[in-house]
N, C-alpha and C positions, 0 to 999 in steps of 0.2 A: 326899790320899788315900792310905789304907795298902791294897795290892795283896796279896790273900793270896797264899802260896806254893805251897800245894798245885794240880799243875796241873787237876784236873777241878774244885774250888773255883775257881779262877784264870778257865776258861771260862764258868762259870755267872756271874760276878761281872761279867765284858765284856759277855757276851749281857743281861742286867739291865738294865745300865747304859745299854746301844743304846738299848732298850724306855722308859729313862726319859727318855732324850734325844727321842726321838719322838714323845712322847704328844701332841702337836700337829700331828705331821706332815700326817697324810691332811687335816686340817681346812683347813691353809695350802694346801697343796696344791691343795684346791676353791677355794680364793681366789686364790690366783693364778691359776688357768684364766681365772676372770671377768675379775682385772684383765686379762690378757694380752688377751682379747679385746676389752673396753673399750678398750686402748691402741691395737689393729691397727686394729679396725673399728669403735667407736664404738657399740657394742652387744655384748649377754650373748652365750654362746656357743649359747642357742639361737636366739638372734634373727636376723634379716636385716641385713646390714651398713648402718649410716647413710647418709644421701643423701651429708651432708657430716661425716665425722670431726674433729670441733673438740678431741678430746684429744690427738690423735697432734702435730699439729704444736704444739700448746700445750706438750707436754712436751719436745718438739726444741729448742723455742725457750728454755724452761725451762734445758736441760740449757748450752745455748749460754754462756747467764748465769756458769754455774758453773765450767765447765771448759774450756779451749782448749788444745787438744795441742802447738797450732803454737808457742803464747807461753810455755808454761809450762819456768821453769827451777828450778835448785835452788841453793841455798850452801848452805857449810858453818861452822857457826859452832862456835867454841873454846869450852872452859871458862876461867874465870878464871885458872886454874891452870897452864896449859899453858906449856910453855918456848917460848920466840922461836922456835927453829927450827922449830917446827912449823908455824908461820903459813907456811913459806916452801913447805909440802907441797901449802897449800889449795887455789890455782888450778890447779894441773894436776890434783889429785885431783878437785874441784871439774869439771871438763872432761870428764874422765874418766869421772866418775858420770854427767852428762848423756847423754854418749854411749851410754854402758851401758845407759841407758833406755830412751832411741831404739830403739838397734838389737836391743833383744829385743822390741820392739811393745809395750812398757808403754803407750806413752802410746796406743796406739789400744784396747787390752784395758780399759783404765779409763776411756776414754770409753763403750765400750761396757756396761760394767760398770754406770757413773751413770745410764745411763739406763736400763736395766732395774732400778734401784736407786728410781729413781723410778715407774715402772711397778709396780712391786712394793712392798714395804714397806724391802729392803732388797737388797743381793745381793753378793758376794764374789770378791776376787780371792787365788788359789793359788799359792803360788811353787813352784816345782820345780827344782831344784838340778841342773842338767845341763853338762856340758863347762865347768867352774870358771867360771859364771855362773847366772842365774836365768831360768828360763822362766815367765810368767806364763799363767795362765788363767783364765776367769771361769767364776763357780760358782753356780748359781743357789739361792735361799733355799729351796727346796724339796726340795733335796738336802742340807741342813744341820739339825743337831738340838744343842742344847745342855742341860744338865741344868738350869739358871737361868732360867727365860726372865723373871724379875724383875729379874734382872740385865742393866744396858745394857753391860755392859763385855767384850768379849772375852776378854781376859786375866784376868779374873776369873772363868774359866769353869773347873770342873774338869775337868769331859768335854766333850768336843766330837766329832761324829760329822760326816763326811761322805761322802756315798752317790754311787757313779760307777756307770757300766754300760760293761763290755768285752765283746769276744766272745770266744767259747770257743778259737777258734783262738789270739787275743789270750793269753788267761791259759794257756793251754798253752806259749806261747813264752815267756812271763814265769819259769813253773816249772820250766824244762828243768834247770836244775841244783839244784831242791828233791831231797832226800833222800825226800821222803814224795809225790813228783809222781805218781805212779799211784792213787796209794789217794786222793789230795787231788782229783782230775781224776773219778774216780770217784762222790765223794759229794757233789761240786757239781751244782745242779741249773741248766739252762739255763730260759730262757722267752722269750719274745716280749715284749720292751719296748715300751711305746706311750706315752710320756708328754703330760701333759696341760698343764703348767706352762713348758716348754723355749721360750723365744723362738725360733724359726726364721724359715721363711719368707724375707723380704728381708733383715732380721739375720745368718739363718744362712748366707748366702752370704759375709756379712761374716765372722762367727764361727766358720766351718769349718776356718781357720787359726791360731785361736785356743782354740777350746773342743774338747778329742780326746772329749767325752761325745755328741759330736753325730754321728748316723749317719744315713745314708738320702737320700732326695732330696728337693725342696720342691713341694709339691702347693697349688697356687694355686687352689683351688676354694672361691672366694669364696663362692657360693651355696650351698654344703652346710654338712654337719656338720664337716670335715675342712679345718679352715681351718689352711693354712701347719704341719701336724703332721708329724713326721718318721717315713716308714714303713721300719722297720728290714727288710731280708731275710732277715738272718741272726740267729738266736737270741744274745741277749744275757745277760751273768750279771751280777747284782747284788754288788756289793762293798761293803763297809762299812769305812770308816778310823776307827777309834776313838782319839783322843787323851786320854789320862787323865793327871792330873797325879800323879805321883810323889813321895812327901812325902820317900823316901828318898834318891831320886838330885838332886833338885829341880828337875827336869826333866820334860816329858812324854813318858809312853811309847806306842809307836805300835803298834798293834795292828790287822793286815788280817782281816777276814771274810770268806769269799764264802756266797752263801745255798747252803743258808738256814742254817748255822750252822757253818760251818767255818773254823775258825782257821789260818788259813797262814802268817801270820808275826807273834809277838810278840815286839817288841823290847824286852826289860827293861833290856839294857847297851849300846843302840845309840842314839846321839844322831842323829836322822833331819835336823834342821835345825839352827838354832842354840840354842844351851843356854839354856831358858827360855821359848821363844818358841812362838809356833803360826806355821804357814807361809801363814794367813790374814788378808787384810785386808776387814775390814766396810764398806761403804759403806751410811751409811742418813743420807739428806740430810733427813729430818724425825723427828729419835731424840724418845725417849718416856722419863722417866727411872725408871719401872718396869715397862718392855715392852721386851724384847731386840730385837724384829724391828721396831719404828717404825712409821711411819704411812706410807701409801703417799700419792704424790699424785692417782694417778688416784682412789684411792677417794673424796676429796673432789669429785670433778670428775663422779663418776657421774649424779649426781640432775641437773644441769644439762644434760648430755650427754641422759637419757632427755626430760628437758621439751624441749630442743630438737629431738630428735627427732619427738615429737608434733606441736609447731608445726610443722615444714616437713612432716610427713606433711598436715595440714592445711591446710597453704597449697599444696601439689601436687594436693589434692583439688578445693580449690577453684577452680585454674586449670586443671585439667581439664574441671571443669565449666563453665567460661565458654569454651573451646573448642567442647567437645560438651555442650553443656547437654542436662539432660531437656527431652523434647518431651512435649506434653499434646494428644491428639487429642479433641477434644470435636464429637457428632454424626456420629461415623463408624461403621459396622455392619461386620459381617465382622470377619475375624482382624485385631485391631490390630497386630500384629508384624511383619507381612507390610507392613502398611500404612506403619509406621514404618519399616523399613528399605527403602523405595521412597521415602521423603521424607528419606532423609537420605544415600541413595548418592549420587554425583556425577552431576549433571545429573536428579536424579530428581524427579517429578512425582507429585502424590498428585489425584485429580479425586474427584467426588463428587455427586448428586444434592441431596441435603441441602440445606436452605436456611438453617440453624442450625448448621453445620459450622463449626469453629474450631480452626485450628492456631497452640498458644503455647508459646513456647521459656521456659521455666524457670530461667534464668541467675539463680546466685545473685548476691546484693551483695556486691562486693571493698568490703573495709574500707579504708578510705584511710591507716591507719597498719599497711598489712599486716607490712611486715618490721620495725617499732618493737620488737615482743617479742624478737626474734631478735637485734636490737641490743642490749638490756638482758641478755640470756643472755649475749652476748658479753662483754660490760662485768664480768658477775659470776665469768665465766673468769678474767678477768686480776686481778680483785680476789682470788679464791681464792688466786691464787699471789705477788701482790704484783708483778706487772709492770705498770708504768703504762704508759700508750699513749705518753710522752716517752721511757721506758725503752726499750721495743718498736722505736723509730724512728717511729711514727706522731704527727702532728700533736695537739697538744690545744686546745679552745676555750680561749678567755684568757690565752694564753701572748704576753706583750708582748714579751719580747727573748731574746736567744739566753743572756743569763744567767739570766735567769727560768726558762727551758726546764733549764739546767743545775742550779738549784736542784731545782726541779721531780724533775729525774732523781736528785738525792740522794737528797729525801726517799722517794722510790718504791722505789729501790732499798737501804733500810734492812733490811729482811725479806729480800730476795736476797741483801746482804750476810751476815747470818749464816748462811744455808745453804752459801755459799760457802767460808765459814771452818771449816765442819764438812767439807766438802770436800778443803780444803787441808788439814785435821789427818791427814785419810787417806791421802792423796798424802804426807805428811811421814814418816808411820809405815813406809810401802811403799817409798819412797827408803831412809831410815833402814837397813830391811833387806837392800835389794840391797849397802848399804856395806858391811855389816857380813860379808855373806857374801863380798864382794870382800876383804876382809881376811884371810879365812879361807881361800879356795880360790886368790886370783889370785897369779899369779907373774909377772905384767908389769912390767918395771922401768921406774919412769918418775923425772923429773928436775926438781927443785924450781928456784924461782925463782933461789934462790941456787948452782946448778948439781949438788947433790949428789943421787946415784942413790940411789932407796928403793923399798923393796916395799911395796904396800898394808898388809900385817901389821904393817910398822915405823910406819905411822902413830898415833898414839894414839886410843886409845878414850873420850876426855873430850869428846864433839862433839854436835851434834844437825845434823841435817840439817832446812834450810826452805825453803818455797818461796820464792824471791827475789824481792822485793816486790810480793807476792800475783798473780807472774804466771799464774796458774792463771784468774783470771777477769776477763773484759771490763770489767766494772763496777767495775774499781779501776783501770782503765786512765788516766781521768781525773784521779785523785787523783795518780799516778804521773809523767804527763807535767808536772803542776802542780809537786811536787815536783822533776822532774829540772831543767826551767827554772829554778826559785829556786835551786837549787845550783849552776846554771852558772853565774847571773849575779853570784851572791857569788863566785863563782870559787874552788868548793869542789873541781869537777871541771874537767878539761878536756872538750874536744868530743870526744874517742873514749868515753869515761864517758857522755856524753849521749845517744852514740847508742847503747850498750849497755842503757840503763835505756829508750829509747825502742823500741827493735824494730822497725825501721823496714825496709820492703822493702829488698832486695838490702844487708841492713846490709856485709856484709861488701865489698862492691864500693864503698861510699861510704867505709868506712873505709882500705880501702886507696888511693884519691883522696886521701882527707884528709892520709896519710902523705905520698903524693908533693909535693902541694904544698907540706907544712910543709918538707921535704927541698930541692924548688926554691926554697921562700923562703929557706931558711938558707945555699944555696949563691950564689945571687945577689946581687952585690955591692950593699954598701948605700950609697946618695945621700950625698955630704958635706954638710954644711951648708955653705951659702954665706958669704962675707965678708960685714959689714954694709956698707953705701954707706956711702962718706968723705964727710964733713962738709964742706962750702962754707964757707969763709971767708968771715965778714960785714963788709964793710967799713966 
């Protein structure tokens, strides 16, 4: 984009661009509020919570197939033209990258963001440069706007907006050294912020350490209208962070605007992140080619959950009528309610002089297949996401052997694998940004396998970061185990490499024991071959 040079015109340009990016935000936030309610409670925002929320465990199970923080590891693949000495740096830099990923809490933040990406249609992880490294935060899609919603790729967006909320005192502290601090604080409007789309409640307890945009306490009023929504005691200020692609600098220009239209920072010649890169990773498990936000997994399940809620209510009504069926009093005179109360109380007795008086319990007939339809609905849940019974750990009728079950699991996981690969791509993009920032900011001296010391910035730029052996998803583990054992049988890898591929519990302890056993075997004297027995002379 060509950004205007005149200050007044440039400010109008920024504000107009933000409005264009947020053209669908209000509608999407309304949708997210409904999706959030169905995910947490199995019912709409204005409905009573479901007796059994099938969506919540369903989404959690699906996420567990897509991503595992415990097993995810990264590897660095070098380009074909890279010098041989660069290969000596890869092992130590790979180990350093994996440590930095875990130490920054990226593994947990990514997992939380992925959960809400399934609940909504997508979510985002924002990377902030701090203390020579990165700090990741989850960002909700209701706080994001893009210029082209018909383009599915973030790196092709010429304008990108992130809205967040901070307290007035926090903003004043951030503007402490700003030359126009007093004038800016006078013009900024503060208001009480009560978001409807932010995941909170149980997840808020976890997210409080990773999302600075969430304030307040958890309200667990499950029967009322306030279901796990944050209550903010202090007034907050809406901040909008606009990223505009500048054709002249070939980089994103970052503009910070406070409500209503106060431009605080206009960083025209200052790179806030990596040149040409946005500090946002989009997680979109169900992408759509012509819709940037993708499709929500919960939206596919709402009709099934509503159907289940209706059938469950009918079953409970039938059961209650079986326990306390309606009573028909025939031939009685007087106030019938009092007579019915006398009849139904403990030890109650009803007498009459009427010869034709009769008491009849109107208990409904209970269908033989009362819960059959519920089972059918639950099977539809599994079909909607591609999770077969074998894949989820439940038995399946007609399975004849372990091999047969393994084949069914492979077939049943094909759809899940496609989404796992989408998640893997987001992981790789995020890890690549981690390594790029390390090369720019980190001054830690590392030692390669050849004994030579180097800084991260001295490592080649010709590389790609990959998720090692599809380790992000448990559904790939069977394939990985088979490959590992085949390589070991072919003597292509040693025992230690086999343990690295299998990632068993207490892996390091097992590797230490293996080294001790090999060392002990090497030090013990080898038995000498005995001499062949002397042949007896045959006379």
